[in-house]
C-alpha positions in Angstrom: -27.5 -22.6 9.1 -28.5 -24.6 6.0 -26.3 -24.3 3.0 -29.1 -22.9 0.8 -29.8 -20.2 3.4 -26.1 -19.3 3.7 -25.8 -18.9 -0.1 -28.9 -16.6 -0.2 -27.5 -14.5 2.6 -24.0 -14.3 0.9 -25.7 -13.3 -2.4 -27.7 -10.6 -0.6 -24.6 -9.2 1.0 -22.8 -9.1 -2.3 -25.7 -7.3 -4.0 -25.9 -4.8 -1.2 -22.1 -4.1 -1.4 -22.5 -3.5 -5.2 -25.3 -1.1 -4.6 -23.3 0.9 -2.1 -20.3 1.0 -4.5 -22.5 2.3 -7.3 -24.2 4.9 -5.1 -20.9 6.3 -3.7 -19.0 6.3 -7.0 -18.9 9.4 -9.2 -21.1 9.0 -12.3 -19.2 7.8 -15.3 -20.1 10.9 -17.4 -18.7 13.2 -14.7 -15.3 11.7 -15.1 -15.0 12.2 -18.9 -17.0 15.4 -19.5 -15.8 18.9 -19.9 -18.4 21.7 -19.4 -17.8 24.8 -21.5 -19.3 28.2 -20.7 -20.2 31.2 -22.8 -22.0 34.4 -21.7 -22.2 38.1 -22.7 -24.2 41.1 -23.3 -24.3 44.7 -24.7 -26.5 47.7 -24.3 -27.2 49.0 -27.8 -26.3 48.1 -31.4 -27.4 49.2 -34.8 -26.4 48.0 -38.2 -27.4 47.7 -41.9 -26.2 44.4 -43.4 -22.5 44.4 -42.5 -22.3 48.1 -42.0 -22.3 49.1 -38.3 -24.3 52.3 -37.6 -23.9 52.2 -33.8 -21.3 49.9 -32.3 -22.1 47.5 -29.5 -22.0 49.5 -26.3 -20.7 48.2 -23.0 -20.1 44.8 -24.6 -18.7 42.0 -22.4 -18.2 38.3 -22.8 -16.6 35.2 -21.4 -15.8 32.2 -23.5 -15.1 32.6 -27.2 -15.3 30.0 -29.9 -16.5 26.8 -28.2 -16.5 28.5 -24.8 -14.3 28.4 -21.8 -14.2 25.7 -19.0 -13.4 28.4 -16.5 -15.7 28.5 -13.5 -16.4 31.7 -11.5 -15.3 33.9 -14.3 -16.8 37.4 -14.2 -16.6 40.5 -16.4 -18.6 43.8 -16.1 -18.8 47.1 -17.9 -20.5 50.4 -17.5 -21.3 53.2 -20.0 -22.7 56.4 -18.7 -24.6 57.5 -21.8 -25.1 56.7 -25.4 -26.0 59.3 -28.0 -26.8 57.6 -31.3 -29.9 59.6 -32.1 -32.1 59.3 -34.0 -31.4 55.5 -33.8 -30.9 55.2 -30.1 -30.0 57.3 -27.1 -29.7 56.0 -23.5 -28.6 56.8 -20.0 -26.4 54.4 -18.0 -25.8 50.9 -19.3 -24.5 48.1 -17.0 -23.6 44.7 -18.5 -22.1 41.5 -17.0 -21.0 38.0 -18.0 -20.5 35.4 -15.3 -20.0 31.6 -14.9 -20.5 29.3 -11.9 -19.9 25.6 -11.5 -23.0 24.8 -13.4 -24.3 27.9 -15.2 -23.4 30.9 -17.4 -25.3 34.2 -17.2 -25.3 37.3 -19.3 -27.1 40.5 -18.4 -27.7 44.0 -19.8 -29.4 46.8 -17.9 -30.2 49.9 -20.0 -31.7 53.1 -18.5 -33.5 56.0 -20.1 -34.1 54.4 -23.6 -35.2 56.6 -26.5 -35.4 55.1 -29.9 -36.5 56.6 -33.3 -36.9 60.2 -31.8 -39.3 59.0 -29.1 -41.2 56.3 -31.0 -40.1 53.9 -28.3 -39.1 54.9 -24.8 -38.5 53.2 -21.4 -37.1 54.1 -18.1 -35.3 50.8 -17.9 -34.8 47.7 -20.0 -33.2 44.6 -18.4 -32.1 41.5 -20.4 -31.0 38.3 -18.6 -30.0 35.0 -20.2 -29.0 32.0 -18.0 -28.0 28.6 -19.3 -27.5 25.9 -16.6 -26.7 22.3 -16.1 -29.1 20.5 -13.9 -27.9 16.9 -13.3 -26.6 16.6 -16.8 -29.6 18.2 -18.4 -28.9 21.6 -20.1 -31.5 24.3 -20.2 -31.9 28.1 -20.6 -34.0 30.8 -19.1 -34.7 34.5 -19.6 -36.0 34.9 -16.0 -35.2 38.4 -14.7 -35.7 40.1 -18.1 -38.2 43.0 -17.8 -39.2 46.5 -18.9 -40.0 49.6 -16.7 -42.4 52.1 -18.2 -42.1 50.9 -21.7 -44.0 53.0 -24.2 -44.4 52.2 -27.9 -46.0 54.9 -30.2 -47.5 56.5 -27.2 -49.1 53.3 -25.9 -47.8 52.0 -22.5 -46.8 48.3 -22.5 -47.5 46.9 -19.1 -45.5 44.0 -17.7 -43.1 41.9 -19.8 -44.6 40.9 -23.1 -44.5 37.3 -24.1 -41.4 36.1 -25.9 -41.2 37.4 -29.5 -44.1 39.8 -29.3 -44.2 41.8 -32.5 -45.7 45.4 -32.8 -46.0 47.3 -36.1 -44.4 50.7 -36.4 -46.2 52.1 -39.4 -43.7 54.9 -40.1 -40.6 52.7 -39.7 -41.3 48.9 -39.9 -41.8 46.8 -36.8 -40.4 46.0 -33.4 -40.0 42.6 -31.6 -40.2 42.8 -27.8 -38.6 40.2 -25.6 -37.0 38.5 -28.5 -35.7 35.1 -27.5 -33.5 32.9 -29.8 -32.9 29.5 -28.2 -30.3 26.9 -29.0 -31.1 23.4 -27.9 -29.2 20.3 -28.8 -28.3 17.0 -27.0 -25.0 18.3 -25.7 -25.4 22.1 -26.2 -27.9 24.7 -25.0 -28.0 28.5 -25.2 -30.3 31.5 -25.3 -30.0 35.0 -26.8 -32.4 37.7 -25.4 -32.9 41.0 -27.3 -35.4 43.0 -25.3 -36.0 45.5 -28.1 -35.2 44.6 -31.7 -36.3 47.2 -34.3 -36.5 46.4 -38.0 -36.6 49.3 -40.4 -38.4 48.4 -43.7 -40.1 51.6 -44.6 -38.8 54.9 -45.9 -39.0 57.4 -43.0 -38.8 61.0 -42.1 -35.7 60.4 -40.0 -33.7 59.3 -43.0 -32.8 55.9 -41.4 -31.7 53.5 -44.2 -33.9 50.6 -45.1 -33.0 47.3 -43.5 -31.5 49.0 -40.5 -31.8 46.9 -37.3 -31.6 48.4 -33.8 -31.1 46.2 -30.7 -31.4 47.4 -27.1 -30.4 45.2 -24.1 -28.9 42.0 -25.4 -27.9 39.1 -23.1 -26.7 35.7 -24.2 -25.5 32.5 -22.6 -24.6 28.9 -23.5 -23.2 25.7 -22.2 -21.8 22.7 -24.0 -20.8 19.3 -22.7 -17.7 17.8 -24.4 -17.4 14.1 -24.1 -13.7 14.1 -23.1 -11.4 15.2 -20.3 -10.5 18.5 -22.0 -10.6 20.7 -25.0 -7.8 21.7 -27.3 -6.0 24.6 -28.9 -2.8 25.1 -30.8 -1.2 26.7 -33.9 1.9 26.3 -36.0 3.4 28.7 -38.4 6.6 29.1 -40.4 7.7 32.7 -40.0 6.4 35.8 -38.3 7.9 39.3 -37.7 6.9 41.8 -35.0 8.2 45.3 -34.5 7.6 46.6 -30.9 4.6 44.2 -30.6 3.1 45.3 -33.9 2.7 42.6 -36.6 4.7 43.6 -39.7 4.7 40.2 -41.3 1.8 37.9 -40.4 2.3 34.2 -39.7 3.0 32.2 -42.8 1.1 29.0 -43.6 -0.6 28.8 -40.2 -2.4 25.6 -39.2 -4.6 25.4 -36.1 -6.4 22.8 -33.9 -10.0 23.4 -33.1 -11.2 23.1 -29.5 -12.9 19.8 -30.3 -10.1 18.5 -32.5 -10.6 17.2 -36.0 -11.1 13.4 -35.3 -7.4 12.8 -35.6 -7.2 14.1 -39.2 -4.2 16.2 -40.1 -4.7 19.8 -41.3 -1.9 21.0 -43.5 -0.9 24.4 -44.8 2.1 25.1 -46.9 3.9 27.7 -49.1 6.6 27.1 -51.7 8.9 29.8 -50.4 9.1 32.9 -48.3 11.0 36.1 -49.0 11.1 38.6 -46.2 14.6 39.9 -47.2 16.7 41.0 -45.5 15.0 39.5 -42.4 14.5 36.0 -43.6 14.0 33.7 -46.6 13.2 30.1 -46.9 12.2 27.3 -49.2 9.0 25.2 -48.6 7.2 25.7 -45.3 4.7 23.1 -44.2 2.6 23.4 -41.1 0.3 20.8 -39.6 -2.2 20.5 -36.9 -4.2 17.6 -35.6 -6.2 16.8 -32.6 -8.8 14.5 -31.1 -11.2 14.4 -28.1 -12.5 11.1 -26.9 -14.1 10.1 -23.6 -10.7 9.0 -22.3 -8.2 11.2 -24.0 -7.8 14.8 -25.3 -4.7 15.4 -27.4 -3.3 17.8 -29.9 -0.1 18.0 -32.0 1.2 20.8 -34.2 4.3 21.0 -36.4 6.2 23.5 -38.5 8.8 22.4 -41.0 10.9 25.1 -42.7 13.3 24.1 -45.5 16.5 26.0 -46.3 15.9 29.0 -43.9 18.3 31.9 -44.2 18.0 34.6 -41.5 19.7 38.0 -41.9 22.0 37.2 -44.8 23.2 33.8 -43.5 23.5 34.9 -39.9 21.5 31.8 -39.2 21.0 28.9 -41.7 19.9 25.3 -41.7 19.0 22.6 -44.1 15.7 22.0 -42.3 14.1 23.2 -39.1 11.3 21.2 -37.4 9.2 22.5 -34.6 6.9 19.9 -33.0 4.6 20.4 -29.9 2.2 18.0 -28.4 -0.3 18.1 -25.4 -2.5 15.4 -24.0 -4.6 14.5 -20.9 -6.6 11.5 -19.9 -8.2 12.9 -16.7 -8.4 16.7 -17.2 -6.0 17.2 -14.3 -2.6 15.8 -15.4 -1.4 17.4 -18.6 1.5 15.9 -20.6 3.5 17.9 -23.1 5.9 16.7 -25.7 8.7 18.3 -27.8 9.9 16.5 -30.9 11.7 19.4 -32.5 15.1 19.4 -34.2 17.5 21.2 -36.5 19.3 19.7 -39.5 22.7 21.2 -40.1 22.1 24.5 -38.2 24.9 27.1 -38.5 25.2 30.4 -36.7 27.8 32.8 -38.2 30.7 33.4 -35.8 29.5 30.7 -33.4 30.8 27.3 -34.4 30.4 26.1 -30.8 26.6 26.1 -31.2 26.7 22.9 -33.2 24.3 21.5 -35.8 21.4 20.7 -33.4 21.8 22.6 -30.1 19.8 21.6 -26.9 16.6 23.4 -25.9 16.7 27.0 -24.7 20.1 27.7 -26.2 20.7 31.5 -26.0 23.3 33.3 -28.1 24.3 37.0 -27.8 24.9 38.4 -31.3 27.2 41.4 -31.0 25.7 44.5 -32.7 22.4 42.8 -33.2 20.6 41.2 -30.3 19.6 38.0 -28.6 19.2 34.7 -30.5 17.2 31.9 -29.1 17.5 28.4 -30.5 15.0 25.7 -29.8 13.2 27.9 -27.3 10.7 26.1 -25.1 8.0 28.0 -23.3 6.0 25.7 -21.1 3.1 26.9 -19.0 0.4 25.2 -17.0 -1.8 24.6 -20.0 0.5 24.8 -23.0 3.8 24.3 -24.6 5.3 26.5 -27.3 8.4 25.7 -29.3 10.1 28.6 -31.1 13.0 27.0 -33.0 14.5 30.4 -34.0 13.7 33.6 -32.3 15.8 36.7 -32.8 15.2 39.7 -30.6 16.9 42.8 -32.0 17.9 45.1 -29.2 20.9 46.9 -30.7 21.6 49.3 -33.6 22.8 47.1 -36.4 24.3 47.1 -39.9 21.0 45.7 -41.4 19.1 48.8 -40.4 16.5 46.7 -38.6 14.6 48.6 -36.0 15.3 47.9 -32.3 12.4 45.9 -30.9 12.0 43.7 -33.9 11.3 40.1 -33.1 11.8 37.4 -35.8 10.4 33.9 -35.3 11.0 30.9 -37.6 9.3 27.5 -37.1 6.9 27.9 -34.2 4.6 25.2 -32.9 2.2 25.5 -29.9 -0.2 23.0 -28.3 -2.5 23.6 -25.4 -5.3 22.0 -23.3 -8.1 23.3 -21.1 -10.4 21.5 -18.6 -12.7 22.4 -15.8 -9.9 21.5 -13.4 -7.3 23.6 -15.3 -9.2 26.2 -17.4 
């Protein structure tokens, strides 16, 4: 075979091999994207400004904040009847929120609707909102939403009105039927469907306040594509006290990481001192949180620095306590956690054997008080939490502190979530 022909044949084989490699390889975006899901719905809701007249009935949701990467999540709720007359009365309400590998769906099915003392009635009102990912393109649909025997001011409304159909209600205001509120961005999509949305802007014989809004059959859904292998979470705080799982002293100077991070910038929160005497006092508390999500890495770091802590009248003291927790992933499957925490000159009354900087998960039984944890590390599949001092009071004591009290000093937590590990 001539040399020129052999070269052409070799080049053709190389090109063919490259095409096969490209065709059989996963798309680049699929390796560094995290898909987040949100969905929910409720039956009825009425409010005036920020005042709730009728709370959301049968409300369900999956994914809060930025959403959840959890696939095949499902929540359902049923309410047998609602009596919020003259605003709204209904029969059975069924709601659901679900996710699949590529979609999120919210539904609300409301039976025997009666609004404004019969001004609007229906045998059934169904709202459906679905947002899906089709080959990397996000889109939403209200398919499945419908009315059965809808009547407005005595006039039957046949079929399902076009989105955002407005009908005047002369004695009350107006109503929007099949209200659809879309969200469409490059990496985010969503849709809220309110099948009946009444606006009261006229003084009326029923005494319903002006500016009241009534919603029947709400369904909402959304998806977001995050250009990274995971999303973040994490919070640090200086002190916190619970009694039998009830918060009696909220977290001091908390600092948190958002699910998308903050471009590597450090959020800082601090207080000059804390006085929870006799439980605990301290000097300056400084808490930090930082995080970043890039196509190749998702990472978060939180710290809590507590100066001159004094717990239960010098039962536990130190010059400085530092809690530091980190979490990172480059592939959404392997999560790496770090612990950079330390004590400076720790002292526990009656226990000199503890030393100035004990190892992680040191446990001390304090006679006549309870259990003291030092540098407690709680690591789970998605998170690491460092509680540098935790005192669980489980005995009657001279301090008069209730059994069941839990005191935490210097707490840092960092976590990750991905589609592989929601």
